[in-house]
VEXKEDO-456471 format. One record per residue: y, x, z of N, C-alpha, C, O in turn; residue in three letters; residue number from 1. Coordinates in steps of 0.001 Angstrom, whole numbers. Example, Ala and Ser with C-alpha at 12.3 -4.5 7.8 and 13.67 -1.06 7.14 Angstrom:
[[-5690 13190 7800] [-4500 12300 7800] [-3300 13200 7800] [-3319 14236 8465] ALA 1] [[-2250 12850 7080] [-1060 13670 7140] [30 12900 7870] [1138 13409 8039] SER 2] 
END
This chain:
[[-3990 16454 -13560] [-2663 16362 -14161] [-1632 17025 -13251] [-1774 17033 -12028] MET 1] [[-610 17570 -13860] [514 18083 -13089] [1265 16907 -12465] [1132 15777 -12933] THR 2] [[2062 17159 -11406] [2826 16044 -10834] [3679 15313 -11862] [3724 14083 -11856] PRO 3] [[4360 16044 -12747] [5210 15386 -13744] [4376 14521 -14680] [4775 13405 -15011] VAL 4] [[3222 15026 -15108] [2345 14242 -15983] [1861 12985 -15268] [1782 11915 -15871] ALA 5] [[1535 13118 -13975] [1121 11947 -13192] [2258 10944 -13083] [2055 9743 -13264] THR 6] [[3457 11439 -12787] [4618 10548 -12687] [4873 9820 -14007] [5155 8621 -14013] TYR 7] [[4774 10545 -15127] [5013 9933 -16432] [3963 8875 -16741] [4271 7831 -17315] GLU 8] [[2718 9152 -16355] [1650 8158 -16535] [1954 6898 -15734] [1806 5786 -16239] HIS 9] [[2382 7074 -14477] [2719 5928 -13634] [3849 5117 -14256] [3782 3890 -14320] ILE 10] [[4882 5808 -14710] [6041 5129 -15305] [5635 4360 -16556] [6067 3222 -16745] ILE 11] [[4814 4959 -17412] [4353 4280 -18624] [3577 3005 -18287] [3775 1960 -18907] ASP 12] [[2686 3111 -17288] [1879 1946 -16899] [2754 848 -16295] [2571 -331 -16600] GLU 13] [[3696 1226 -15446] [4585 231 -14849] [5441 -459 -15909] [5717 -1655 -15821] LEU 14] [[5854 314 -16911] [6703 -250 -17968] [5944 -1243 -18837] [6518 -2224 -19312] ALA 15] [[4654 -991 -19045] [3882 -1846 -19952] [3101 -2939 -19236] [2890 -4013 -19798] THR 16] [[2666 -2680 -17995] [1791 -3629 -17309] [2338 -4129 -15971] [1781 -5063 -15393] LYS 17] [[3406 -3531 -15473] [4007 -3876 -14180] [3179 -3406 -12993] [3549 -3672 -11849] ASP 18] [[2072 -2719 -13232] [1277 -2144 -12153] [577 -885 -12661] [470 -660 -13867] TYR 19] [[103 -73 -11720] [-672 1108 -12085] [-1646 1416 -10955] [-1341 1207 -9781] VAL 20] [[-2819 1915 -11324] [-3801 2425 -10368] [-4012 3889 -10712] [-4391 4220 -11836] VAL 21] [[-3765 4771 -9740] [-3795 6196 -10030] [-4554 6940 -8936] [-4454 6603 -7756] VAL 22] [[-5313 7952 -9342] [-6005 8828 -8399] [-5241 10144 -8275] [-4593 10587 -9223] ASP 23] [[-5323 10761 -7103] [-4818 12115 -6940] [-3328 12244 -6702] [-2803 13358 -6720] GLY 24] [[-2627 11140 -6479] [-1196 11238 -6213] [-934 11919 -4868] [52 12639 -4708] LEU 25] [[-1837 11679 -3894] [-1737 12269 -2559] [-2926 13220 -2351] [-4061 12881 -2686] ILE 26] [[-2661 14394 -1805] [-3716 15392 -1590] [-4783 14864 -621] [-4448 14210 367] GLU 27] [[-6071 15144 -898] [-7158 14647 -39] [-7020 15055 1428] [-7337 14272 2323] PRO 28] [[-6543 16295 1677] [-6421 16742 3071] [-5459 15845 3842] [-5699 15521 5006] GLU 29] [[-4371 15448 3190] [-3400 14559 3824] [-4041 13212 4119] [-3821 12628 5180] ILE 30] [[-4838 12721 3168] [-5480 11414 3330] [-6462 11408 4499] [-6506 10450 5271] LEU 31] [[-7252 12481 4628] [-8200 12552 5743] [-7466 12590 7078] [-7911 11983 8052] PHE 32] [[-6352 13296 7125] [-5564 13353 8357] [-4931 12000 8670] [-4869 11595 9831] GLU 33] [[-4459 11298 7632] [-3922 9953 7833] [-5001 9005 8355] [-4741 8183 9234] LEU 34] [[-6200 9123 7813] [-7303 8282 8290] [-7576 8549 9760] [-7766 7614 10537] LYS 35] [[-7596 9820 10146] [-7819 10180 11551] [-6728 9591 12437] [-7007 9066 13515] THR 36] [[-5489 9684 11975] [-4357 9150 12734] [-4493 7638 12895] [-4259 7104 13979] GLU 37] [[-4867 6957 11827] [-5039 5505 11873] [-6168 5119 12824] [-6017 4195 13624] LEU 38] [[-7301 5822 12742] [-8431 5499 13616] [-8098 5775 15081] [-8561 5061 15971] LEU 39] [[-7299 6806 15330] [-6850 7067 16705] [-5997 5912 17224] [-6158 5474 18363] ASN 40] [[-5089 5426 16381] [-4262 4293 16781] [-5133 3053 17033] [-4879 2273 17951] LYS 41] [[-6145 2897 16211] [-7065 1764 16372] [-7804 1863 17708] [-7900 879 18443] HIS 42] [[-8320 3039 18016] [-9098 3202 19245] [-8231 3059 20491] [-8720 2665 21550] SER 43] [[-6946 3378 20364] [-6018 3259 21486] [-5298 1907 21499] [-4359 1686 22264] GLU 44] [[-5771 1010 20622] [-5261 -368 20546] [-3753 -411 20286] [-3031 -1226 20860] GLU 45] [[-3301 477 19415] [-1891 499 19038] [-1597 -338 17793] [-435 -519 17428] GLU 46] [[-2639 -846 17144] [-2437 -1702 15980] [-2128 -3124 16445] [-2725 -3622 17399] LEU 47] [[-1191 -3765 15761] [-767 -5104 16127] [-1127 -6096 15026] [-1228 -5725 13857] LYS 48] [[-1318 -7345 15402] [-1593 -8399 14428] [-455 -8464 13426] [712 -8536 13811] ARG 49] [[-785 -8438 12157] [240 -8489 11111] [833 -9890 11038] [144 -10890 11240] ALA 50] [[2131 -9931 10742] [2837 -11205 10633] [3154 -11516 9181] [3112 -10638 8320] GLU 51] [[3469 -12759 8923] [4006 -13166 7624] [5481 -13485 7815] [5905 -13820 8921] ILE 52] [[6264 -13383 6752] [7692 -13610 6859] [8398 -12411 7462] [7780 -11373 7696] GLY 53] [[9702 -12553 7715] [10477 -11460 8301] [11529 -12011 9252] [11913 -13178 9182] ASN 54] [[11979 -11137 10138] [13020 -11515 11079] [12636 -12727 11908] [11521 -12816 12422] GLY 55] [[13577 -13664 12032] [13343 -14869 12819] [12296 -15772 12186] [11768 -16670 12842] ALA 56] [[11991 -15536 10901] [11006 -16359 10185] [9597 -15786 10242] [8699 -16307 9581] ASN 57] [[9381 -14724 11017] [8069 -14087 11051] [7153 -14756 12072] [7606 -15261 13099] SER 58] [[5854 -14748 11767] [4870 -15332 12679] [3482 -14838 12299] [3249 -14407 11169] SER 59] [[2568 -14906 13253] [1162 -14596 12991] [488 -15861 12474] [632 -16933 13063] VAL 60] [[-252 -15734 11366] [-978 -16875 10813] [-2302 -16373 10247] [-2359 -15864 9128] ASN 61] [[-3366 -16524 11036] [-4686 -16013 10647] [-5271 -16722 9436] [-6227 -16228 8837] ASP 62] [[-4717 -17871 9065] [-5213 -18562 7878] [-4687 -17916 6601] [-5223 -18144 5517] LEU 63] [[-3629 -17104 6733] [-3038 -16431 5574] [-3385 -14945 5546] [-3790 -14416 4511] ILE 64] [[-3223 -14269 6694] [-3603 -12857 6762] [-4141 -12548 8144] [-3706 -13128 9138] ARG 65] [[-5109 -11613 8196] [-5756 -11332 9482] [-5950 -9836 9725] [-6814 -9434 10504] SER 66] [[-5142 -9017 9055] [-5217 -7578 9275] [-4372 -7170 10472] [-3602 -7969 11005] ASP 67] [[-4527 -5911 10888] [-3710 -5328 11943] [-2976 -4117 11374] [-3495 -3421 10501] LYS 68] [[-1765 -3870 11874] [-935 -2811 11301] [-241 -2000 12392] [-177 -2403 13553] ILE 69] [[275 -847 11980] [1149 -33 12819] [2175 627 11905] [1816 1397 11015] SER 70] [[3452 326 12127] [4508 890 11280] [4624 2393 11488] [4440 2897 12596] TRP 71] [[4932 3102 10403] [5091 4555 10453] [6582 4870 10458] [7313 4461 9556] ILE 72] [[7020 5584 11461] [8427 5957 11590] [8867 6747 10358] [8188 7686 9943] ASP 73] [[10002 6363 9778] [10494 7085 8594] [10899 8518 8936] [11019 9356 8041] THR 74] [[11108 8805 10211] [11433 10174 10657] [10290 10761 11479] [10516 11562 12386] HIS 75] [[9068 10361 11158] [7889 10816 11893] [7795 12337 11936] [8118 13019 10964] SER 76] [[7348 12856 13078] [7097 14287 13238] [5613 14626 13084] [5224 15789 13199] LYS 77] [[4790 13612 12826] [3360 13841 12619] [3181 14500 11248] [3618 13934 10245] VAL 78] [[2554 15673 11174] [2500 16425 9908] [1962 15642 8711] [2540 15710 7627] PRO 79] [[866 14901 8886] [298 14184 7736] [1213 13052 7285] [1295 12758 6092] CYS 80] [[1903 12415 8231] [2847 11358 7863] [4059 11944 7156] [4566 11366 6194] GLU 81] [[4521 13092 7635] [5618 13789 6956] [5214 14159 5535] [5989 13981 4595] GLN 82] [[3989 14678 5383] [3510 15099 4065] [3379 13907 3119] [3698 14006 1934] ALA 83] [[2910 12786 3650] [2797 11581 2827] [4176 11134 2360] [4368 10818 1186] TYR 84] [[5121 11108 3270] [6481 10705 2917] [7130 11671 1926] [7898 11254 1059] TYR 85] [[6821 12951 2058] [7348 13920 1087] [6808 13638 -310] [7541 13732 -1294] GLN 86] [[5521 13293 -396] [4916 12964 -1688] [5524 11687 -2269] [5795 11614 -3467] ALA 87] [[5734 10694 -1426] [6359 9443 -1873] [7785 9715 -2350] [8204 9211 -3392] VAL 88] [[8523 10512 -1583] [9906 10831 -1935] [9981 11594 -3247] [10863 11334 -4065] HIS 89] [[9063 12534 -3456] [9045 13298 -4710] [8837 12372 -5900] [9461 12537 -6948] ALA 90] [[7938 11379 -5721] [7698 10432 -6817] [8920 9578 -7094] [9359 9484 -8241] PHE 91] [[9480 8952 -6063] [10573 8019 -6363] [11860 8742 -6731] [12727 8152 -7376] TYR 92] [[12009 10004 -6340] [13153 10792 -6809] [13057 11017 -8313] [14052 10934 -9033] SER 93] [[11839 11304 -8777] [11615 11458 -10222] [11856 10123 -10929] [12466 10078 -11998] TYR 94] [[11381 9061 -10335] [11569 7721 -10905] [13059 7397 -11021] [13508 6854 -12030] LEU 95] [[13813 7733 -9986] [15260 7481 -10025] [15952 8302 -11114] [16831 7802 -11816] ASN 96] [[15545 9568 -11246] [16188 10449 -12232] [15908 10004 -13658] [16774 10103 -14528] ARG 97] [[14708 9520 -13894] [14293 9222 -15266] [14460 7750 -15654] [14609 7428 -16832] THR 98] [[14435 6858 -14656] [14470 5424 -14959] [15618 4693 -14286] [15767 3483 -14462] CYS 99] [[16431 5406 -13521] [17612 4821 -12891] [17261 3584 -12055] [17931 2554 -12137] PHE 100] [[16198 3705 -11249] [15732 2570 -10453] [16559 2345 -9196] [16537 1252 -8629] THR 101] [[17286 3362 -8755] [18157 3191 -7593] [17429 3037 -6274] [17978 2459 -5337] GLY 102] [[16204 3538 -6175] [15466 3461 -4909] [16101 4431 -3909] [16320 5601 -4222] ILE 103] [[16390 3937 -2718] [17033 4779 -1709] [16356 4701 -346] [16780 5370 597] SER 104] [[15316 3894 -236] [14680 3707 1067] [13220 3322 871] [12788 3005 -237] ASP 105] [[12473 3356 1963] [11067 2946 1915] [10644 2544 3310] [11317 2855 4292] PHE 106] [[9517 1846 3388] [8900 1494 4665] [7395 1445 4452] [6918 934 3438] GLU 107] [[6654 1977 5412] [5194 2022 5303] [4550 1721 6647] [5127 1971 7705] PHE 108] [[3352 1185 6580] [2564 1001 7800] [1099 1312 7516] [643 1243 6375] HIS 109] [[377 1654 8572] [-1075 1713 8506] [-1593 278 8511] [-1024 -591 9171] TYR 110] [[-2670 37 7777] [-3288 -1287 7771] [-4790 -1159 7976] [-5445 -310 7372] ALA 111] [[-5315 -2009 8830] [-6749 -2033 9101] [-7254 -3460 8953] [-6796 -4374 9639] CYS 112] [[-8202 -3631 8050] [-8890 -4910 7880] [-10296 -4750 8453] [-11096 -3967 7942] TYR 113] [[-10586 -5487 9501] [-11932 -5469 10063] [-12836 -6425 9281] [-12368 -7170 8420] GLU 114] [[-14109 -6396 9585] [-15063 -7289 8921] [-14614 -8740 9067] [-14295 -9195 10165] LYS 115] [[-14592 -9454 7951] [-14236 -10863 7956] [-12762 -11148 7787] [-12359 -12311 7795] GLY 116] [[-11934 -10109 7631] [-10497 -10325 7476] [-10086 -10323 6010] [-10849 -9910 5137] THR 117] [[-8864 -10792 5753] [-8407 -11013 4379] [-6900 -11193 4386] [-6266 -11204 5441] PHE 118] [[-6330 -11335 3186] [-4908 -11693 3038] [-4809 -12553 1790] [-5088 -12085 686] TYR 119] [[-4418 -13789 1956] [-4359 -14717 829] [-3285 -14315 -182] [-2434 -13468 90] GLN 120] [[-3348 -14943 -1345] [-2443 -14622 -2448] [-991 -14804 -2041] [-621 -15804 -1427] LYS 121] [[-163 -13803 -2401] [1242 -13828 -2010] [2047 -12855 -2856] [1489 -12024 -3573] HIS 122] [[3356 -12967 -2763] [4285 -11977 -3306] [4811 -11132 -2158] [4855 -11590 -1017] LEU 123] [[5213 -9892 -2455] [5708 -8990 -1423] [7220 -9067 -1222] [7794 -8227 -528] ASP 124] [[7858 -10049 -1813] [9303 -10217 -1619] [9553 -11403 -705] [8920 -12449 -845] ARG 125] [[10482 -11236 235] [10883 -12345 1094] [11932 -13195 383] [12681 -12695 -456] PHE 126] [[11981 -14474 721] [12972 -15364 119] [14393 -14951 472] [15321 -15163 -309] LYS 127] [[14558 -14356 1662] [15895 -13985 2131] [16172 -12480 2042] [17143 -11992 2621] ASN 128] [[15312 -11740 1311] [15489 -10289 1207] [14834 -9806 -83] [13613 -9867 -225] ASP 129] [[15644 -9327 -1019] [15124 -8899 -2325] [15081 -7380 -2458] [15055 -6858 -3573] SER 130] [[15074 -6661 -1326] [15158 -5196 -1374] [13897 -4521 -1902] [13983 -3464 -2526] ASN 131] [[12739 -5107 -1666] [11492 -4449 -2070] [11363 -4457 -3594] [11338 -5513 -4224] ARG 132] [[11281 -3246 -4174] [11166 -3123 -5632] [9734 -2848 -6070] [9239 -3458 -7018] LYS 133] [[9069 -1922 -5371] [7692 -1571 -5722] [6820 -1580 -4477] [7193 -1026 -3443] PHE 134] [[5661 -2209 -4579] [4639 -2140 -3537] [3789 -900 -3793] [3555 -526 -4942] SER 135] [[3330 -268 -2718] [2731 1066 -2814] [1610 1147 -1784] [1874 1148 -582] PHE 136] [[359 1216 -2244] [-808 1187 -1357] [-1685 2403 -1639] [-2030 2666 -2791] ILE 137] [[-2047 3145 -592] [-2975 4273 -734] [-4178 4008 163] [-4022 3724 1351] THR 138] [[-5376 4100 -407] [-6600 3770 322] [-7209 4992 1009] [-7160 6107 489] TYR 139] [[-7794 4748 2211] [-8346 5812 3044] [-9831 5616 3323] [-10351 6127 4315] LEU 140] [[-10519 4875 2448] [-11926 4513 2687] [-12861 5469 1952] [-13183 5250 785] ASN 141] [[-13295 6526 2630] [-14098 7561 1958] [-15578 7199 1853] [-16346 7933 1231] ASP 142] [[-15992 6077 2452] [-17403 5683 2333] [-17545 4285 1736] [-18594 3657 1875] SER 143] [[-16489 3792 1068] [-16550 2442 502] [-17603 2357 -598] [-17729 3258 -1427] TRP 144] [[-18363 1246 -590] [-19361 988 -1622] [-19190 -426 -2151] [-18632 -1288 -1472] GLN 145] [[-19672 -661 -3363] [-19637 -2011 -3910] [-20383 -2950 -2971] [-21462 -2624 -2476] GLN 146] [[-19798 -4115 -2734] [-20370 -5068 -1799] [-19694 -5035 -439] [-19913 -5919 389] GLY 147] [[-18862 -4005 -204] [-18152 -3909 1076] [-16975 -4876 1152] [-16452 -5128 2237] ASP 148] [[-16552 -5423 4] [-15431 -6352 -21] [-14101 -5636 139] [-14016 -4414 20] GLY 149] [[-13059 -6426 413] [-11738 -5843 610] [-11025 -5443 -658] [-10027 -4724 -601] GLY 150] [[-11513 -5894 -1812] [-10835 -5557 -3065] [-9445 -6183 -3105] [-9211 -7255 -2547] GLU 151] [[-8542 -5499 -3769] [-7213 -6027 -4044] [-7274 -6741 -5383] [-7706 -6163 -6381] LEU 152] [[-6841 -8003 -5409] [-6779 -8745 -6666] [-5321 -8915 -7071] [-4517 -9473 -6324] LYS 153] [[-4995 -8430 -8256] [-3657 -8588 -8820] [-3705 -9746 -9805] [-4494 -9734 -10750] LEU 154] [[-2862 -10745 -9582] [-2861 -11936 -10427] [-1758 -11798 -11477] [-571 -11929 -11179] HIS 155] [[-2181 -11532 -12699] [-1261 -11394 -13819] [-1294 -12680 -14642] [-2072 -13586 -14344] LEU 156] [[-474 -12762 -15652] [-482 -13936 -16523] [-1824 -14051 -17226] [-2123 -13268 -18127] ASP 157] [[-2630 -15017 -16820] [-3896 -15262 -17483] [-4976 -14237 -17216] [-6002 -14237 -17896] GLY 158] [[-4773 -13361 -16240] [-5749 -12297 -15984] [-5700 -11913 -14512] [-4639 -11928 -13887] GLU 159] [[-6864 -11568 -13968] [-6940 -11064 -12602] [-7561 -9673 -12642] [-8671 -9488 -13142] VAL 160] [[-6830 -8698 -12107] [-7314 -7317 -12031] [-7832 -7074 -10628] [-7136 -7354 -9652] ILE 161] [[-9049 -6555 -10514] [-9645 -6282 -9205] [-9688 -4774 -8982] [-10236 -4032 -9797] GLU 162] [[-9110 -4332 -7881] [-9030 -2907 -7559] [-9893 -2621 -6341] [-9702 -3224 -5285] VAL 163] [[-10839 -1707 -6482] [-11690 -1322 -5360] [-10911 -384 -4436] [-10252 537 -4918] GLU 164] [[-10972 -599 -3121] [-10177 195 -2175] [-10800 1556 -1868] [-11168 1843 -729] PRO 165] [[-10910 2376 -2890] [-11609 3658 -2785] [-10663 4768 -2350] [-9507 4813 -2771] ILE 166] [[-11157 5653 -1513] [-10403 6770 -962] [-9612 7517 -2041] [-10156 7893 -3079] PHE 167] [[-8332 7722 -1777] [-7490 8508 -2675] [-6846 7720 -3793] [-5998 8247 -4513] GLY 168] [[-7233 6475 -3949] [-6647 5643 -5005] [-5328 5062 -4508] [-5244 4571 -3382] LYS 169] [[-4296 5119 -5354] [-3007 4523 -5036] [-2687 3447 -6062] [-2847 3648 -7266] THR 170] [[-2233 2308 -5568] [-1835 1189 -6422] [-336 981 -6241] [152 887 -5115] VAL 171] [[385 909 -7348] [1822 656 -7320] [2098 -525 -8244] [1593 -563 -9366] ILE 172] [[2888 -1482 -7788] [3226 -2610 -8663] [4588 -3183 -8287] [5101 -2942 -7194] PHE 173] [[5153 -3936 -9202] [6467 -4528 -8999] [6358 -5677 -7992] [5667 -6669 -8221] LYS 174] [[7059 -5509 -6882] [6891 -6416 -5742] [7247 -7859 -6056] [6610 -8778 -5541] SER 175] [[8243 -8069 -6885] [8732 -9430 -7131] [7977 -10152 -8234] [8187 -11345 -8453] HIS 176] [[7087 -9430 -8939] [6428 -10024 -10101] [4959 -10366 -9895] [4478 -11366 -10426] LEU 177] [[4246 -9554 -9136] [2786 -9671 -9122] [2284 -10271 -7814] [2395 -9662 -6750] ILE 178] [[1733 -11468 -7914] [1033 -12046 -6774] [-286 -11298 -6592] [-902 -10865 -7566] GLU 179] [[-709 -11152 -5354] [-1917 -10389 -5090] [-2549 -10874 -3797] [-1925 -11588 -3013] HIS 180] [[-3791 -10478 -3588] [-4516 -10865 -2382] [-5529 -9781 -2037] [-5919 -8985 -2891] GLU 181] [[-5947 -9761 -788] [-7052 -8913 -346] [-8209 -9845 -26] [-8110 -10693 861] VAL 182] [[-9318 -9678 -763] [-10457 -10577 -550] [-11152 -10216 761] [-10965 -9127 1302] VAL 183] [[-11948 -11143 1253] [-12598 -10943 2557] [-13356 -9624 2612] [-14069 -9251 1679] GLU 184] [[-13185 -8944 3710] [-13758 -7621 3892] [-15075 -7703 4649] [-15226 -8531 5547] ASN 185] [[-16036 -6841 4287] [-17330 -6812 4965] [-17542 -5524 5745] [-18526 -5385 6472] HIS 186] [[-16623 -4592 5594] [-16630 -3345 6363] [-15182 -3035 6725] [-14256 -3607 6149] GLN 187] [[-14994 -2150 7660] [-13625 -1755 8002] [-12937 -1160 6776] [-13508 -327 6072] GLN 188] [[-11707 -1599 6532] [-10931 -1187 5343] [-9594 -631 5803] [-8852 -1300 6522] ARG 189] [[-9285 597 5386] [-8111 1309 5880] [-7181 1693 4735] [-7627 2058 3647] LEU 190] [[-5880 1602 5001] [-4914 2011 3981] [-3576 2351 4618] [-3312 2029 5777] SER 191] [[-2741 3012 3825] [-1319 3111 4115] [-635 2234 3076] [-825 2425 1875] VAL 192] [[156 1280 3534] [758 287 2652] [2263 236 2888] [2722 281 4029] THR 193] [[3026 143 1805] [4472 80 1996] [5214 -335 745] [4634 -827 -223] GLY 194] [[6515 -119 797] [7400 -580 -273] [8511 419 -528] [9050 1025 398] TRP 195] [[8842 580 -1793] [10019 1365 -2197] [11165 377 -2379] [10993 -667 -3008] LEU 196] [[12335 703 -1829] [13430 -267 -1764] [14722 326 -2354] [15752 -347 -2386] LYS 197] 
END
């Protein structure tokens, strides 16, 4: 699909279902470079234990989430990170022009789930901060197989959608509406995860 056709598909799905799963939004070369960057950060122990909450209310709680993350600078000079942000910006600029969503900012981090890690069911909006409009996850797992775990479960009214964390797949959903979880992982699981605000 052309970028515009992809954007229109995403908008249609978000309008009818509040979420979308799409392939090909980000070029594969960029994804492989992002994976390399993430693995380098992992090997150099630059990933930090992810927290729950925000600001003074933030804390590490392994009973709720046990992944490790590294925030990506919004003004990054790393080529693959710049390219990823350009792709994200192109999408939300189109979204703003056509749907008047008013998105003006974003934040993203690398996420690594090691074997045995998970993230319990939650919403992506803080009680004291309603800025996050859309959650945005791109998977970097080029060797994922069924049985590896780490699926994303979206909890809808009366239905649970399970998304396999396959390389190149991007999931976008309304942050304030959809509770979701990452089920226990059996292999290393990598992604770029963030929010449009």
